[in-house]
C-alpha positions in Angstrom: -163.9 -5.2 -40.3 -161.8 -2.3 -39.0 -160.2 0.3 -41.2 -157.3 2.4 -40.1 -158.0 6.1 -40.6 -156.0 9.3 -40.3 -155.7 10.8 -36.9 -152.6 9.6 -35.0 -153.6 7.7 -31.9 -157.0 6.8 -33.3 -155.3 5.3 -36.4 -152.9 3.3 -34.2 -155.8 2.0 -32.0 -157.7 0.9 -35.1 -154.6 -0.8 -36.4 -154.3 -2.7 -33.1 -158.0 -3.8 -33.4 -157.4 -5.0 -36.9 -154.4 -7.0 -35.8 -156.4 -8.6 -33.0 -159.1 -9.4 -35.5 -156.7 -11.1 -37.8 -155.0 -12.9 -34.9 -158.4 -14.3 -33.9 -159.0 -15.6 -37.4 -162.1 -17.6 -38.4 -164.5 -17.4 -35.5 -166.0 -20.8 -36.6 -162.7 -22.5 -35.7 -161.5 -23.1 -32.2 -158.6 -21.0 -31.1 -155.2 -22.8 -31.2 -154.0 -23.4 -27.6 -150.6 -22.8 -26.2 -150.2 -26.5 -25.5 -150.9 -27.3 -29.1 -148.2 -24.9 -30.2 -145.7 -26.3 -27.7 -146.3 -29.9 -28.8 -147.0 -29.6 -32.5 -144.7 -26.6 -33.4 -142.0 -27.6 -31.1 -139.0 -26.7 -33.3 -140.4 -23.2 -33.8 -140.9 -22.9 -30.1 -137.3 -24.0 -29.5 -136.0 -21.4 -31.9 -137.9 -18.6 -30.2 -136.5 -19.7 -26.8 -133.0 -19.9 -28.1 -132.8 -16.6 -29.9 -135.1 -14.9 -27.3 -132.6 -16.0 -24.5 -135.3 -17.4 -22.3 -136.1 -21.0 -21.7 -139.9 -21.2 -21.2 -141.9 -23.1 -23.7 -145.3 -21.6 -22.8 -144.1 -18.1 -23.1 -142.4 -18.9 -26.4 -145.7 -20.4 -27.6 -147.6 -17.3 -26.4 -145.1 -15.1 -28.3 -145.6 -17.2 -31.5 -149.4 -16.9 -31.2 -149.3 -13.2 -30.5 -146.9 -12.7 -33.5 -149.2 -14.7 -35.8 -146.3 -17.1 -36.6 -143.7 -14.3 -37.3 -140.6 -15.9 -35.8 -138.5 -12.8 -35.4 -141.4 -10.8 -34.0 -142.0 -13.6 -31.4 -138.3 -13.6 -30.5 -138.5 -9.8 -30.1 -141.5 -10.2 -27.8 -139.8 -12.9 -25.7 -136.5 -10.9 -25.5 -138.5 -7.8 -24.3 -140.3 -9.8 -21.6 -137.0 -11.3 -20.5 -135.7 -7.8 -19.6 -138.5 -7.4 -17.0 -137.4 -10.5 -15.0 -135.1 -10.1 -12.0 -131.8 -11.9 -11.9 -131.2 -13.9 -8.7 -128.0 -15.8 -9.6 -126.0 -17.8 -12.1 -126.2 -21.6 -12.5 -123.3 -23.9 -12.4 -122.0 -24.7 -15.9 -124.2 -27.5 -17.3 -122.5 -30.8 -17.8 -123.4 -32.0 -21.3 -121.4 -35.1 -20.8 -124.1 -36.2 -18.4 -126.9 -35.5 -20.9 -130.0 -37.7 -21.0 -129.6 -38.3 -24.7 -132.4 -38.3 -27.3 -130.2 -38.1 -30.4 -126.4 -38.7 -30.8 -124.7 -39.0 -34.1 -121.2 -38.7 -35.4 -120.0 -38.3 -39.0 -116.5 -39.3 -38.1 -116.8 -42.7 -36.5 -119.3 -45.3 -37.7 -119.0 -47.6 -34.6 -119.2 -45.3 -31.7 -118.9 -46.5 -28.1 -122.5 -46.2 -26.9 -123.8 -46.4 -30.5 -125.3 -44.0 -32.9 -128.8 -42.8 -31.9 -130.8 -41.3 -34.7 -133.6 -39.8 -32.5 -136.1 -37.4 -34.0 -134.8 -36.2 -37.3 -135.9 -35.3 -40.9 -132.5 -36.5 -42.3 -133.8 -39.8 -43.6 -137.3 -38.9 -44.7 -138.4 -38.0 -48.3 -139.1 -34.3 -48.6 -142.6 -34.9 -49.9 -145.8 -33.5 -48.5 -147.7 -36.1 -46.4 -151.5 -35.7 -47.1 -152.1 -37.9 -44.0 -151.0 -35.1 -41.7 -154.0 -33.0 -42.9 -156.2 -35.3 -40.9 -155.8 -36.8 -37.4 -154.7 -40.3 -38.1 -153.4 -42.5 -35.2 -149.7 -42.9 -35.0 -148.4 -46.4 -34.4 -146.6 -47.0 -31.1 -142.8 -47.1 -31.4 -140.7 -50.0 -30.4 -139.2 -49.8 -27.0 -135.9 -51.5 -25.9 -134.2 -51.8 -22.6 -130.9 -50.3 -22.0 -128.5 -52.2 -19.8 -125.8 -49.7 -19.5 -127.2 -46.3 -18.3 -123.7 -44.6 -18.1 -123.2 -41.7 -20.4 -121.4 -42.5 -23.6 -117.9 -41.0 -24.1 -117.4 -38.0 -26.3 -116.0 -38.4 -29.8 -113.4 -35.7 -28.9 -112.2 -37.9 -26.0 -111.5 -40.7 -28.5 -109.2 -38.4 -30.5 -107.7 -36.9 -27.3 -106.4 -40.4 -26.3 -104.0 -40.1 -29.2 -103.4 -36.4 -28.7 -104.9 -35.7 -32.1 -107.3 -32.9 -31.0 -106.7 -29.7 -29.1 -107.5 -29.7 -25.4 -110.8 -28.2 -24.2 -110.6 -24.5 -23.7 -110.3 -23.1 -20.2 -111.8 -20.0 -18.7 -109.2 -17.5 -17.5 -110.1 -16.0 -14.1 -113.4 -16.0 -12.4 -115.1 -13.5 -14.8 -117.5 -14.9 -17.4 -118.8 -12.5 -20.0 -122.5 -11.6 -19.8 -123.7 -10.0 -23.1 -127.1 -9.3 -21.5 -125.4 -6.8 -19.1 -122.2 -5.8 -20.7 -121.9 -3.9 -24.1 -120.0 -5.6 -26.9 -116.4 -4.6 -27.0 -113.9 -5.9 -29.6 -111.9 -7.9 -29.6 -114.2 -10.2 -27.6 -113.3 -13.3 -25.7 -114.6 -16.7 -26.9 -117.1 -16.9 -24.0 -118.7 -13.7 -25.2 -118.6 -14.7 -28.8 -120.3 -18.0 -28.1 -123.1 -16.2 -26.2 -123.7 -13.9 -29.1 -123.7 -16.7 -31.6 -126.1 -18.8 -29.4 -128.8 -16.2 -29.6 -127.9 -15.0 -33.1 -130.2 -15.4 -36.1 -130.2 -18.9 -37.4 -130.5 -17.8 -41.0 -127.6 -15.3 -40.8 -125.3 -17.8 -39.1 -126.4 -20.6 -41.6 -125.4 -18.4 -44.5 -122.0 -17.6 -42.9 -121.4 -21.2 -42.1 -122.2 -22.1 -45.7 -119.8 -19.4 -46.9 -116.9 -21.0 -45.0 -117.5 -24.3 -46.7 -117.5 -22.7 -50.2 -114.1 -21.2 -49.8 -114.7 -18.0 -47.9 -112.7 -19.2 -44.8 -111.2 -22.4 -46.0 -113.1 -24.6 -43.6 -113.3 -28.3 -44.2 -115.1 -29.5 -41.1 -116.4 -32.9 -39.9 -119.3 -33.2 -37.6 -117.5 -34.9 -34.7 -120.5 -35.2 -32.6 -124.1 -33.9 -32.3 -126.1 -34.4 -29.2 -129.7 -33.5 -28.3 -131.0 -34.2 -24.9 -131.8 -33.0 -21.4 -129.2 -31.7 -18.9 -129.7 -30.8 -15.3 -129.3 -27.1 -14.2 -127.9 -26.6 -10.7 -127.6 -23.5 -8.6 -125.1 -22.8 -5.8 -127.0 -21.4 -2.8 -125.2 -19.5 0.0 -124.7 -21.5 3.3 -125.3 -24.8 1.5 -122.4 -27.2 0.8 -124.1 -28.7 -2.3 -125.7 -27.4 -5.4 -129.5 -27.3 -5.7 -131.0 -28.8 -8.8 -133.5 -26.5 -10.5 -134.7 -28.9 -13.2 -133.8 -30.1 -16.7 -133.6 -28.2 -20.0 -133.3 -29.6 -23.5 -130.3 -28.5 -25.4 -128.5 -29.3 -28.7 -124.7 -29.5 -28.7 -122.4 -29.8 -31.7 -118.6 -30.2 -31.9 -117.1 -29.7 -35.3 -113.5 -30.8 -35.9 -111.2 -29.3 -38.5 -107.8 -30.3 -39.7 -105.0 -27.9 -38.5 -101.6 -28.0 -40.1 -99.9 -26.8 -36.9 -98.0 -23.7 -35.9 -94.9 -22.7 -33.8 -96.9 -23.3 -30.7 -99.0 -26.4 -31.6 -98.4 -29.6 -33.6 -100.6 -30.7 -36.5 -103.9 -31.8 -35.0 -107.7 -31.3 -35.1 -109.2 -28.1 -33.8 -112.7 -27.6 -32.6 -115.7 -25.4 -33.3 -118.5 -25.5 -30.7 -122.2 -24.9 -30.7 -124.7 -25.1 -27.8 -128.3 -24.0 -28.2 -131.6 -24.3 -26.3 -134.0 -27.0 -27.5 -133.8 -29.1 -30.5 -132.0 -26.7 -32.8 -129.5 -28.9 -34.7 -129.0 -26.7 -37.8 -128.4 -23.7 -35.6 -125.9 -25.5 -33.4 -124.0 -26.7 -36.5 -123.9 -23.3 -38.0 -122.8 -21.8 -34.7 -119.9 -24.4 -34.4 -118.7 -23.5 -38.0 -118.8 -19.8 -37.3 -117.0 -20.3 -33.9 -114.2 -22.1 -35.7 -114.0 -19.5 -38.4 -113.7 -16.7 -35.8 -110.7 -18.5 -34.2 -108.6 -18.2 -37.4 -106.6 -15.3 -36.1 -106.0 -17.1 -32.7 -104.7 -20.1 -34.6 -102.4 -18.1 -36.8 -104.4 -18.8 -40.0 -105.0 -16.5 -42.9 -108.0 -14.2 -42.4 -110.2 -12.0 -44.5 -113.4 -13.9 -45.2 -116.7 -12.4 -43.8 -117.2 -15.3 -41.3 -113.7 -14.6 -39.9 -114.4 -10.9 -39.2 -115.5 -10.8 -35.5 -117.0 -7.4 -35.6 -118.9 -8.0 -38.8 -120.4 -11.4 -37.6 -121.2 -10.4 -34.0 -122.5 -6.9 -34.8 -125.0 -8.2 -37.4 -126.1 -11.7 -36.1 -128.7 -10.4 -33.6 -132.1 -10.4 -35.4 -133.7 -8.2 -32.8 -131.2 -5.4 -33.4 -131.3 -6.0 -37.2 -135.1 -6.0 -37.3 -135.3 -2.7 -35.3 -132.8 -1.0 -37.5 -134.4 -2.1 -40.8 -138.0 -1.7 -39.7 -137.5 1.8 -38.2 -137.4 2.9 -41.8 -141.2 2.5 -41.8 -141.6 5.2 -39.2 -142.2 8.9 -40.3 -139.1 10.5 -41.7 -140.9 13.5 -43.2 -138.5 16.2 -41.9 -135.4 14.3 -42.9 -136.8 13.6 -46.4 -137.9 17.2 -46.9 -134.3 18.3 -46.1 -132.9 15.8 -48.5 -135.5 16.7 -51.1 -134.5 20.4 -50.9 -130.8 19.5 -51.1 -131.3 17.3 -54.2 -133.4 20.1 -55.9 -130.6 22.6 -55.2 -127.9 20.2 -56.5 -130.0 19.5 -59.6 -130.4 23.3 -60.3 -126.7 23.9 -59.8 -125.9 20.9 -62.2 -128.3 22.3 -64.9 -126.8 25.8 -64.5 -123.3 24.4 -64.9 -124.3 22.5 -68.1 -125.9 25.6 -69.5 -122.7 27.5 -68.9 -120.6 24.8 -70.6 -123.0 24.8 -73.6 -122.8 28.6 -73.9 -119.0 28.5 -73.9 -119.0 25.8 -76.6 -121.4 27.8 -78.8 -119.3 30.9 -78.3 -116.2 29.0 -79.3 -117.8 27.8 -82.5 
């Protein structure tokens, strides 16, 4: 056992040794491998990748192991590692319409062209602990079916678009796409920058804001138009080649929320969209992101604003958990000089206050 002692660098070194000892755990147990974390804690790995802005399962698993399961610390580690990597280009926009789908559901249409596909989900399970998982029981093989039509199913928004009942897909003005990893945040921010900030924002913070919009702080009455989870191909344009080079596939979660819109001077009554796209299987995060995206569009659509989720600077300045963690946890660092200054100030204010009270009391006694 290691005990931290006074002495600056020596105390810090001992703290690191103690942390390593705790990380190693019981020496009679085999160390958990990165492959086990990737496969068995997959949703935690996906969250670390999404909020760490780096798609690499093994690195995310390493960060989780190093952080002893602390999600935000793992995200911090992965984000820091990401800054050491060189940038050699930008991919083409991924085409989620061509997704190799694992899960696809809609809360707006029961009979979807292409069908509802439940995929891996907790939605229809009892929230009860399963003692069988404490062991290593065999899992029965799932039923496999053949798919005759391999063409991608249409989007739900396309069904509404046939009747002109949903706003058109947004378009990017000009060639410049915001890159929040290289450009400082500046308000007001375009929707491309907002979506990037939300995509790597803290899931819990965005979930709370999304919840607030449904409770009346934003007057949002959304429907889950479509939620998709699956793999999409990433392609890169290479100079002197007439075609894009495929780099591989990544798993993403996409969510389109639709909201009723009463119309304005520029647009008829229709449905508007909120959009979420996140690395990995991160359904709750994608839904929260879509709700926050729609709330932040209130001003653009001429709606009444004032709720926290509709305040762009409030949402985007506070959704990053790496920044939030740094600002909160810096309070643990030595603030001796600052505190001594405040302590001296409070003592002087206290003395002045007591002197003033004594003067008032003397005047009252003299008057009597």
